[in-house]
N, C-alpha and C positions, 0 to 999 in steps of 0.2 A: 943816438941817431934820430933823424927827423922823420916823423910819420907823415905820409902824404896819402891823398886819395886821387884817383884818376877818374874823370867823368867825361861824358860825351852827350851833347845835345844835337842830334841829327848830323853827326860828323864834326861839329864844332867842339873840339876837345880842350879840356882844362885840367890843371893840377890844382888841388885844394889843400889848404893847411889850416888847422885850427889855431888861431892866434888870440883866443880869448884871454890867455894869460899875459898878453901884451909883451911877448918876448921879442918881437921884431919891430923895428922902427920903420918909417916910410922908406928910408934909404936901404935898409935891409931887404925890404920887400921888392924894391926896384931891382936890386942885384940878384935876388933869388929868382925873380921872374925871368930876367934876361939870361940867367944861367940855365935854369932847369927847363925852360921852354925850348931850348935848342934841340932840334931834331938831329939825330945821329950822334950827338955828343952827350946828351943827357936824356931826361924822360921824354921831352918833346911835347909841345902843346901850343894851341893858339893863344892861350892866356892863362892867368893864374888868379885864383880866388882865395881870399883870406877871410875866415870866419872870425868876426869881431863881436865883442859885447856892445849892446846899445841900450841907451836910456829912453829911446823914442820908439823902439820896435822890438820884435822878438829877437832879432840879431841884426848885425850890420855886415854887408858884403863890401870888402875892398877889392876892386878889380884892377889888375895890371896886365897890359898887353905883353906879347912875347918879346918886344924890344925893351921892356922894362918901364915903359911910360905908363902913367896912371890913367886909367880910363874911367870916365864918369859913371858909365853904366854899360851892361852887356846883357841883352835879352836872353840868349841861350845860356849864358853864364848864370844868370839869376834863376832860371828854371833848374839848372843842375844844382845850384846852391840850395834851393828849396828841397830838392829830392834828397840831398846829402844830409842837411840839417834835420830833416824829418827822420831819416834812417838812424841818425845818431841821437835822436830824442832831444835835440837842442831846441827845436821849434815844433809847434803843432802843425797838422796838415793844412790848416788855413792860417796863414801867417802874414805879418807885416815885416818887410825887410828895409832897413835903412841903407841907402847908397849915396854916393856923392851927387847924384842927380835928384835926390829926394826919396820919399817913402813909396814903396811898391807893395801891392798885395800879391801873394802867390798862393795857389791852391794845388796841393798834391792829390791828383785824382786817383791814381793807383801807382804801383811800383815803377812804372815806366812813363807815365804821362803827367805832365805838369803844365799849368797855365798861369800866366802872370798878367796883371792888369796895369796898363799904362795910364799916366795922367791924361787929362783932356788935352787935345792937340788942335791948334788952329792951323789951317792950311793956307799958305800964301799962294793963291791960284795965279801964279805968274811964271811962265817959262823963261829961263835965262840962257844966255850964250856969252859967257865971259870972254871967250876966245873964239874968233871966227873960224879957226882951224879945227875946233872941237865941236861935237854935236850939241844940239839944244838939250837942256836938262831942267829938271825940277829939283827943288831942295826942300827938305823937311827935317826938323830936329825931333828925334824920338829918344830923348835922353842924351843922345850924341848926334852930330850932324850927318846927314846923308844926301847924296846926289843921286837922282834917278834918271837913267837914260833908257829910252825905249828903242829897241832894235830887234827886228824879226829874224835876224841872222845870228844873234849872239850865242845861241846854243851850239852853233857849229864852229865857233871861234876856238882856235887852240889856246891853251892856257897863257902862252906868251903874249897873245893879242889882248887878252883881258888884263894882263899885268901891265903892258905898255900903255894902253889907253887909260886904265884905272889910275896908274901912277901920275899921268899928266893931269888928270882932273883932280886927283887928291891934293896936288901941290899948287893948284891955281891960287893966285894972290887973292882972288875973290873970297876964298874961305880962310878966315883969319887964323884958325887953328887946324886947318886941313879938314878933310872930309872923307867919309866912307863913300864908296861908289858902287851903285847897283845897276846892272844891265838887265833889262826886263823884256821877256818874250811873252806876248799875249796869246792866250787861247780863249775859246768862247766863254768858259766859266771858271778859268783858273789862270795863274801866271807862273812863269818860270823865271828864276832870278839867279844871277851869278854876281857875287860880291867881292870887290877888292877892299880889304879891311885896313883902315888906318891903324898903325901900331903893330899890326902883323906884317904890313907892307907886302901883301900877297893875296891871291884869291884863296878863300877858305871854303870848306864844304858846305857851310851854312852860316847865316848871321841872323839872329832873332830880330834885332832892331832894324836890320836891312829888309827883312821880310815884311815887318810891320810898315816901315816907311814906303816900301814899294806897293803894298796892298792899299794903303790909304790914299796914296797918290793916284793909283789906278781907279779907285772909287770916284774920285773927282774928275779926272781927265778922260776916263773911258766908261763912266757910269756903271761900274761893277757894284753889286750889292753884297751885303754881309750875309754869311761869312765868305771869305775869299781863301781858297786853297793856294798855298804858295809852295811850289816845287823847287828844291835846291839840290845841288849835287849830292848832298849827304842824306836827303830825305825830305819829308813834307811837313809843313807847319800850317796851322789854321789861324787866321786873323779875323776876329769878330769885332763889330763896332756899331755904334749909332751915329748918324750924321745929320746935322741941322745947321744950315747957313754956314757951310765951310768949317764947322767945328765938330771934331770927333770926340765922342764920349763913350764910356763903357768899352774901351779898347782892350781886347784880350788877345794874348799870344799863347797858342797851345801847341804842344808837340812832345816828342819823345825826349826823355832825359834818363840816361843810363849811368848807373854806378858801375864802373868797369873794374876797378881794382883798388887795393890799398897796399901800402908797403912802407919801407923805411929807406931813407937816403943816407948813404955814408957821409960822414962829416967832410971828407975831402972833396966831395962833389958839390958842396954848397958854398957859394961865393958870397958870404956875408960876414 
């Protein structure tokens, strides 16, 4: 039987498997993610993490969305990955993790709190409107692409409204590979974010790179200073940064990362 771990980062939930023995090919991982992430039919999760060996870092994280597509990077997934690999004594509490989007530093502060450092990010300070029937938005790549839409009513929207508008923006031809979509509500010293995730194709309870993209965009467009508290449906995240001439350095994402459970999957439940 196949051993798995269930993890949660502010409600963004993941299944993790140790693949350092290189048992599973990329196609195997795609099929496993698409099968095991189905809610109601299997374990259910927003995405799947594979622990891999690395010659460049303490370990490598391969991330797959719940639809089986390969994701370059996942902020909350990386925080959960760090918590798990520390618990399993695969990595030290201060580690470097290889991903498809590059190398990332992660620090496990305690059993439930993990922070990860993002690479420097340049902000293209231009609002866009690719479709006149859709709202104005900003775009930012934080390992993966994000669109940021400000709306002071978005907290009251039903989930189907987030889904409908998020899906339209996610599939705009302007975004070559699609995009994640964040709807942002502003308060005096914090923001609230609802995210429609590419690859999950639905609103999730939290999104780490979405929180980061929304916070950094707000720092430029609304002059918020570091740190910025980001509230999401599943909990809160903290984004710290330095900013000089529209370039962000020392970008840290911090929040809860829970090791929920471990167990074994029956062979007949694995589609690989």
